[in-house]
C-alpha positions in Angstrom: -135.1 11.9 -6.4 -134.0 13.8 -9.6 -131.9 16.7 -8.4 -130.4 19.9 -10.0 -127.7 22.2 -8.7 -128.3 25.9 -9.2 -125.2 28.0 -9.2 -126.4 31.6 -8.6 -124.6 34.6 -9.5 -121.0 33.6 -9.5 -120.1 36.5 -11.8 -117.1 38.7 -11.8 -119.0 41.6 -10.3 -119.5 39.5 -7.1 -116.2 37.4 -7.2 -113.4 39.4 -9.0 -111.7 41.6 -6.3 -109.8 43.7 -8.9 -112.7 44.3 -11.4 -115.9 43.4 -9.8 -118.3 46.3 -8.9 -119.4 44.8 -5.7 -117.1 42.0 -5.0 -116.1 40.8 -1.7 -113.3 38.4 -0.5 -115.9 35.8 0.8 -117.5 35.5 -2.5 -114.3 35.5 -4.2 -113.0 32.6 -2.3 -116.3 30.7 -3.1 -115.5 29.9 -6.7 -113.0 27.1 -6.2 -115.3 25.5 -3.5 -118.4 25.5 -5.8 -116.3 24.1 -8.8 -115.0 21.1 -6.6 -118.6 20.5 -5.5 -119.8 20.6 -9.1 -117.1 18.2 -10.1 -118.4 15.9 -7.6 -122.0 16.2 -8.3 -121.4 15.5 -12.0 -120.4 11.9 -11.0 -124.0 11.4 -9.6 -126.0 12.2 -12.6 -127.2 15.7 -11.4 -128.4 18.6 -13.7 -126.4 21.9 -13.4 -127.9 25.3 -14.0 -125.7 28.5 -14.1 -127.4 31.9 -13.3 -126.1 35.3 -14.5 -127.3 38.3 -12.7 -127.5 40.8 -15.5 -129.2 44.2 -16.0 -130.1 46.1 -19.0 -127.9 49.1 -19.6 -129.6 52.4 -19.6 -133.0 51.0 -19.3 -135.4 50.9 -16.1 -134.6 48.1 -13.7 -136.5 47.9 -10.4 -133.8 45.9 -8.8 -131.1 48.6 -9.6 -133.3 51.2 -8.2 -132.8 49.6 -4.7 -129.2 48.5 -4.7 -125.7 49.3 -6.0 -125.0 49.1 -9.7 -123.9 45.6 -10.7 -124.3 43.1 -13.6 -124.5 45.7 -16.3 -125.4 43.8 -19.6 -122.1 43.8 -21.9 -119.7 44.4 -19.1 -116.9 42.3 -17.8 -118.9 42.1 -14.5 -121.5 39.6 -16.0 -119.0 37.2 -17.1 -118.8 33.9 -15.1 -116.0 33.6 -12.7 -113.1 32.0 -14.8 -112.5 29.5 -12.1 -115.9 27.8 -12.8 -116.5 25.6 -15.9 -120.0 24.9 -17.4 -120.4 22.1 -19.8 -122.4 21.9 -22.9 -125.1 20.0 -21.3 -125.6 22.5 -18.5 -128.2 25.2 -18.7 -127.1 28.9 -18.5 -129.8 31.3 -17.5 -129.8 35.3 -17.3 -131.8 36.6 -14.4 -132.7 40.0 -13.5 -134.2 39.7 -10.2 -133.0 38.2 -6.8 -134.9 34.8 -7.3 -133.7 32.6 -10.1 -137.4 31.8 -10.7 -138.6 35.3 -11.5 -138.8 36.2 -15.2 -136.7 33.1 -16.2 -137.8 29.8 -17.5 -136.2 28.0 -14.6 -139.5 26.3 -13.4 -140.0 24.8 -16.9 -136.3 23.7 -17.2 -136.9 21.7 -13.8 -140.1 20.3 -14.8 -139.0 19.2 -18.2 -136.2 17.5 -16.6 -138.4 15.9 -13.8 -136.5 17.5 -11.1 -137.9 17.4 -7.6 -135.0 18.8 -5.5 -132.8 21.8 -6.0 -129.4 22.3 -4.5 -128.5 26.0 -4.1 -125.0 27.3 -4.4 -123.6 30.8 -5.0 -123.9 34.4 -3.7 -125.5 36.2 -1.8 -127.0 33.8 1.0 -129.2 36.6 2.3 -130.4 37.9 -0.9 -130.5 35.7 -4.0 -130.0 32.4 -2.4 -132.7 33.2 0.1 -135.2 34.5 -2.4 -134.6 31.3 -4.6 -135.0 29.0 -1.7 -138.3 30.8 -0.8 -139.6 30.5 -4.4 -138.4 26.9 -4.8 -140.2 25.9 -1.6 -143.3 27.7 -2.7 -143.3 25.7 -6.0 -143.0 22.4 -4.1 -139.3 21.6 -4.8 -137.2 20.1 -2.0 -134.5 22.8 -1.2 -130.9 21.8 0.0 -128.2 24.2 0.7 -124.6 22.9 1.1 -123.2 25.3 3.8 -119.8 25.8 2.3 -121.1 26.5 -1.1 -123.0 29.7 -0.3 -121.7 33.1 0.9 -122.4 36.6 1.6 -120.3 39.6 2.9 -121.9 39.8 6.4 -121.4 36.7 8.6 -124.4 37.6 10.8 -126.8 37.6 7.8 -125.3 34.5 6.3 -125.9 32.6 9.6 -129.5 34.0 10.0 -130.5 33.2 6.5 -129.1 29.7 6.6 -131.0 29.0 9.9 -134.2 30.3 8.4 -133.8 28.3 5.3 -133.1 25.1 7.2 -136.0 25.7 9.6 -138.6 26.8 7.1 -137.7 25.9 3.4 -135.3 22.9 3.3 -132.1 21.3 4.4 -128.8 23.0 5.3 -126.0 20.5 5.2 -122.3 20.2 5.0 -121.3 19.6 1.4 -120.2 16.2 2.2 -123.5 15.2 3.7 -125.2 16.5 0.4 -123.0 14.3 -1.5 -123.6 11.3 0.8 -127.4 12.0 0.5 -127.0 11.7 -3.3 -125.0 8.5 -3.0 -127.4 6.9 -0.8 -130.2 7.6 -3.2 -128.1 6.2 -6.0 -127.5 3.0 -4.1 -131.3 2.6 -3.3 -132.1 3.0 -7.1 -129.3 0.3 -7.8 -130.8 -2.1 -5.2 -134.3 -1.7 -6.7 -133.4 -1.8 -10.3 
């Protein structure tokens, strides 16, 4: 099954404890974990798509009317955490809402690349990860969330949303199990080739 990894909102406003507008230690600690996971999935022919939460400066923005200011276009806060390393073949997409599908061409990117399954990583579990999982499921993509590769600043919301995603939208697995799943599929393709 062709797979894409979505890295959602690992920008400085969420991960940089000194300069980020809404950063928290849990999301800050997530960056090296995600980079290690990305390094591993790259060995398995998986598409990687990076998302940047970004809002137009001085313009009306529905999301910003409901949450704390963050992701202001042109600010250091919208820069990718420097511990993460996209490659030229990766996609980089700006998003302005919680879900990576809303107002972006994500669905077209996935369809153009014949993707059937999305692996969600990033922050925040209870907001952008949950919204993207819901929209992916509604569009008939298989959803997988590596437990160690998502985070939020409230443990009870993190666990409750992972439980719901695992029950209603897809699978929540340890990262090692996600890699094993990808390896098992690769072995099956090799057998049938």
